[in-house]
N, C-alpha and C positions, 0 to 999 in steps of 0.2 A: 674765622678768616680763611679764605680760599688758599689751598696749597698749590694752585696753578701759577706758574711763573710766566710762561709765554703762551700767547694765544694769537694765532694767525687765522683770520677769517676772510674768505672770499677774495683772496689776493690775486690780482692780475698785474702783470708787468709787460709793458709795451716799449718799443724803441722806435723813435722817429729816425728814418734813414733815407739816404739817397742812392739810387742805383744807376744803371746805365743811362747816359743822357741826362743825368741829374734829375731823374724822375723820382719824386718823393713817394715813399711808402712807409707803412707802419707794420712792424712784426710784433706778435704777441706770444712769446715763448712760454709764459705762465698764465693760466686761465683759471680763475675761481678756485684757488688753492687754499686748503684749510688744514692746519695741524695745531697741536698744543703739547706743552711739556709741563710736568709737575715737579715739585721739589723732590729730590732723591731719585729721579727717574732718568733713564737714558732712552731717548727716541732716536733710532737709526733711520736715516733717509737713504734708500737704495734706489738704483735705477741706472739706465744706460747714460752715456755721455749725451748732453743736450736735453736731458729730461727736466732740467730746472733746479737741480739740487743746490748748486753753488749760487745761482741767482737768488734763491730764497735766503741764503745766508747773507748775501750782500745787501738785500733789501732790509733785512732786520738790522744790520749794522749801519745802514744808510751810506753805503760806499758804492752805489751804482753809478754809472757814468751819467753825465749831464743830460744826455738825450733820452734817458729812461723816464717813463710815465708810470706811476704806481697808483693802483686803485685797491680798495679794500681796507682792512684794518689790522694793524699789528699792535698788540698790547703787552705790556710787561707789568706783572703784579696788578693786573686789572686797570692799569692806566695806559692810555694810548701813547705809543711811541711816536714822537715827531722829531724833527731835526734838532730842536732845542734840547729835549731831555735825553735823546740818545747820545748826544755829544757829552753830556755829563755822566752818563752811565757807562760809556765805552771805556773799558780798561779799569773801571772801578767796581762795577757790579756785573757787567757783561763782558766776557772775554771771547776773542776770536782767535782761534789757532789756525793759521793759514795753511793752505795745501802745500806750498813750496817752502823749503828751507832757504830759498834764495831771498826771502824777506829779511833774513839776517844781513847786517852790513858786513861785507867781506873785509873791510879795512879797519874794523873795530874789534878789540878783544871781547870775547863773549861775556866776561864778567861785567864789562862796562855796558853792554847791551841789556843785560838783566837788570842793571841798576837804573836804567832810564825809567822815569815815572814813579820812582819810590818816594821822591819828595821829602826826604829826611836829611839830617846832617850827614856830612861825608862819612863819618865813622858809623853812624847808624845804617846808612846805605850799604856799607861794606858788610856789616853784620847780617843784614837782611838778605843780601846777595849770597853770602856764604850759607845761610840757613836754607835758601831756596835750592842751592846746589846740592846740599846734603839731602833735602827732601826728594829730589829727582835723581839721586844716584850719581851725582857728578862730584869729582874730587876738587879740592881747592885749587890745585895746580892746573886743572882744566880751564880755569878762568883766565889764565894767562895766554891761552891759545886763540887763534883766529879761526873762523868757521871752516876754512879749507883744511885745517889740521885735525878736524874731528871726523869721526865716522858718522854714517847716516843715523844710526841709533842715538848717538850722543847729540847730534844736531837736533833731533826730535825732542830730546830732553831739555835742551837749551830753549827751544821754542816754547815748551810748556812753562819753563821758568820765567821767560819774558812776558808771557801772556796771563798766566794764572797765579795771581798774588792774593794776599789776604783781602777779604771782602767780596771776592768774586762769588756770584750766586748762580749765574747762567753761563755755560760754556758752549760755544759753537765751534766744533772741530771739523774743518773741511778737508776730507781725504788725508788724515794724518798717518796712514799706514802704507802708502804705495812704495814698492821697491826696497823694502827693508827686510833683513833676515829674520828668522823666526824668533830669536831671542829679543830683538828690538821690538818686533810686533807684539810679543807677549807683554813686554814692559808697557808699551803704549796702551794696550787694551786694559791691562790691570790698573794703570793710573786713571784712565777714564772711569772705570768701575768704582775705584776708590773715591773719586770726586763725587759721584752720585751717592755712594754710601755715606759720605759726609754731609749729605743734604743738598748738594747742588743739583741743578738741572743740566742735562747734557744733550746737545743735538750732535749726533755723529753722522756726518755725510760720508758715504763710502760706496764703492763698487763691490766690496767684499761682503757678500751676504753671510758667509760662514763666520767671519769675525763678528759681524753684527749680532748673529744668533748667540754667540758666546757670551756677550756682555749686556745686550740691550734688554730693556723691559718690553718695548714695543718697536715694531718695524713698519715704516710707511714706504710703500712702493710707488715711485713716480714714473709716469710715462707721458711724454709730450706735454709737459707742464701741468699735469693734473695728478692729484693724489688718488691712485687707483684703489688702494686699500691700506688701512692701518690695522695690524693684527698683533696680538701678543707674540713675543719672540718664540715661545714654545709651540706655536702653531706651525712653525717651519720645521717639520720632521716627517719622516716616512715619505708618503706620496703627497703630502700637503692636503690631506683630506679635510682638515678644519679651515683651510683658507677659502674665502668666499669667491674670489675672482679667478677666472680661468687664466688670465694673464699672470697673476701672482703665482699660481701653481706651475705654470709653464716656466717661469723664471727660476723657480726653485728646482724643478725637475731637470732643467737643462744644465745644472752644475755638474762638473766632472765627478764630484762625490756621489751624485745620484745617477751616475752612469749615462749622462746625457739623454735621459728618458724624455719622450715627447708627451705633452698633455693630450687629453682626449680630443680637444678641439683647438684650432688655432695654434698648432704645435710649432715651437721654435725650431727652425731648421727644416720644416716640412716643405 
């Protein structure tokens, strides 16, 4: 039996829109995109804003706006994902960790938000919620607080607890690390790596190549809605000699850690 969890083949996403003078036009920000994730593996998706990273996640989860038109194939465990089966899998086998902690309800105690969707008796829900808090390094008393009373790192942990429950096999984490201090960043990255080591598949969407290199097995570089290159994470070292595409090398060399070096051609900042 295949250990491949997710397979995206030749995916294109277009949007029907109206511009000045109500003139109709179609934009296609993702064109012929392909990626795959296996059990126990982290695939990091990196690229500039507008490269299609989050659109890919939204297409997998079937949460694109109504004016979106999707072509290509998305399959999970070798079965095509459609509107019917993604609805059954969302939150039970496939978890989406959103980019913003604003997804949490500001008017509900966080313990109650974690309890949503557990579908057990009231006492059993309480036990499961407390077990999730312990798993993600939260205290029992934290559950009595509202989101605005928690730090950024604690809010990230609550998001994990609300999204990743027993039975989850594929995790899609959309920019889970922006604007958090090093301790919280380390916690988030360790938790994602732990998920993969437990046999889950993880898609990490991020601008942070250095963090991706720390925990990912493979890194896909997106540009203008296309997958420029997918390479093992350990290829991102030195001057990127093992990377195939010049754009990927330029992206790597342009990091502050690499002294903002320019590639041999098409240099960033040239």
